[in-house]
C-alpha positions in Angstrom: 9.0 1.6 -38.4 5.8 2.3 -36.3 5.6 5.2 -34.0 6.1 2.8 -30.7 9.3 1.4 -32.2 10.4 5.0 -33.2 9.9 6.2 -29.7 11.8 3.5 -28.0 14.7 3.9 -30.4 14.8 7.7 -29.5 14.3 7.0 -25.7 17.0 4.7 -25.7 19.5 6.4 -27.9 18.8 9.7 -25.9 19.3 8.3 -22.7 22.5 6.3 -23.6 24.2 9.4 -24.9 23.1 11.9 -22.3 24.9 9.6 -19.6 27.8 9.1 -21.7 28.8 12.9 -21.4 28.0 13.2 -17.9 31.4 14.4 -16.1 32.9 11.8 -13.4 31.7 12.6 -10.0 34.2 12.4 -6.9 32.9 11.4 -3.7 34.7 13.2 -0.9 34.3 12.8 3.0 34.5 9.7 5.2 36.1 6.5 4.3 33.7 4.5 6.0 32.1 1.9 3.6 28.2 1.2 3.8 26.5 -1.8 3.1 23.7 -2.0 0.6 20.9 -1.6 3.3 22.9 1.0 5.4 25.1 0.5 8.5 28.7 0.2 8.6 30.4 -2.9 7.0 32.5 -4.6 9.5 35.7 -6.1 7.5 36.5 -8.7 10.1 32.9 -10.1 10.0 33.2 -10.2 6.4 36.4 -12.2 6.4 35.0 -14.4 9.2 31.9 -15.3 7.3 33.8 -16.1 4.1 32.4 -13.0 2.4 28.7 -13.5 3.3 28.3 -11.2 6.2 24.9 -9.6 6.4 23.3 -12.4 4.6 21.4 -13.6 7.6 19.9 -10.2 8.0 18.8 -10.0 4.5 17.0 -13.4 4.9 15.3 -12.1 7.9 14.1 -9.0 6.1 13.1 -11.3 3.2 10.9 -13.4 5.7 9.5 -10.4 7.2 8.4 -9.1 3.8 6.8 -12.5 2.9 5.0 -12.4 6.4 3.6 -9.0 5.9 2.6 -9.9 2.4 0.9 -12.9 3.6 -0.9 -11.2 6.5 -1.9 -8.2 4.2 -3.5 -10.7 1.7 -5.2 -12.5 4.6 -6.7 -9.0 5.8 -7.8 -8.1 2.2 -9.8 -11.4 2.0 -11.3 -10.8 5.5 -12.3 -7.3 4.5 -14.0 -8.5 1.1 -16.1 -10.9 3.3 -16.9 -8.1 5.9 -20.4 -6.4 5.4 -20.9 -3.0 6.9 -24.2 -1.1 6.6 -24.9 2.6 6.5 -28.6 4.2 6.6 -30.3 7.3 6.2 -34.2 7.6 7.0 -35.8 5.1 4.6 -32.6 3.9 2.8 -30.1 1.1 3.9 -26.8 0.7 2.1 -24.3 -2.3 2.6 -20.7 -2.2 1.6 -18.0 -4.6 2.0 -14.7 -3.7 4.3 -12.9 -2.7 0.9 -15.8 -0.2 0.4 -17.5 -2.2 -2.8 -21.2 -1.8 -2.7 -23.2 -5.0 -2.0 -26.9 -3.8 -1.9 -29.1 -0.9 -1.6 -32.6 -1.3 0.2 -35.3 1.3 -0.1 -38.1 1.3 2.6 -40.5 4.1 1.9 -41.4 4.7 -1.7 -43.7 7.6 -0.9 -41.0 10.2 -0.8 -39.9 12.4 -3.7 -37.0 11.7 -5.7 -34.9 14.6 -4.4 -35.6 12.9 -0.9 -34.6 9.6 -2.1 -31.3 10.9 -3.7 -30.5 12.7 -0.6 -31.2 9.7 1.6 -29.2 7.4 -0.7 -26.1 9.7 -0.7 -26.3 10.0 3.2 -26.6 6.3 3.5 -23.7 5.5 1.1 -21.6 8.3 3.0 -22.5 6.6 6.3 -21.6 3.2 5.0 -18.1 4.3 3.6 -17.2 6.1 6.8 -17.9 3.1 8.9 -16.2 0.7 6.3 -13.0 3.0 6.4 -13.1 3.0 10.3 -13.2 -0.7 10.2 -10.4 -1.3 7.8 -8.2 1.4 9.7 -8.7 -0.5 12.9 -7.8 -3.8 11.3 -4.8 -2.3 9.7 -3.5 -0.7 12.9 -3.8 -4.2 14.5 -1.7 -5.9 11.6 1.0 -3.3 11.9 1.3 -3.6 15.8 1.2 -7.5 15.4 4.2 -7.2 12.9 6.0 -4.5 15.1 5.8 -1.8 12.6 5.3 1.8 13.8 1.7 2.7 14.1 0.1 3.9 10.9 -3.2 4.9 12.1 -6.6 5.0 10.5 -6.7 6.2 7.0 -8.7 9.5 6.5 -12.3 9.0 6.1 
């Protein structure tokens, strides 16, 4: 028996046995029945709908989740095609809207290694900050368009 098999057997045997000895729990309080996604269940509506009450709401939530996923994917594609430039003295850095580096251009080669290193760092920092701002603005527009609470821009 390899170690992975042993660990899996140990995990499952331990978890099953630990649950088997838990004392039964009694829930006291209100007798109001709640649905899976919260809210009160209406017994009359359930009977009228043939036991399918709330199914339309679940379908609406599912469609909303699909819409959010599609728009988020579209936004990610748009951000990957967006170029944002940051600069410092003789260095220019270009990144995508997803903060992936595209290119670095160095203009003046007559500077010391330390100055060049510092200019590259500052240009990268500038490009990253601008990219985060663009992404935050686009994400906020997406959230607003979907009727979700304002998420604001991510910290830069």
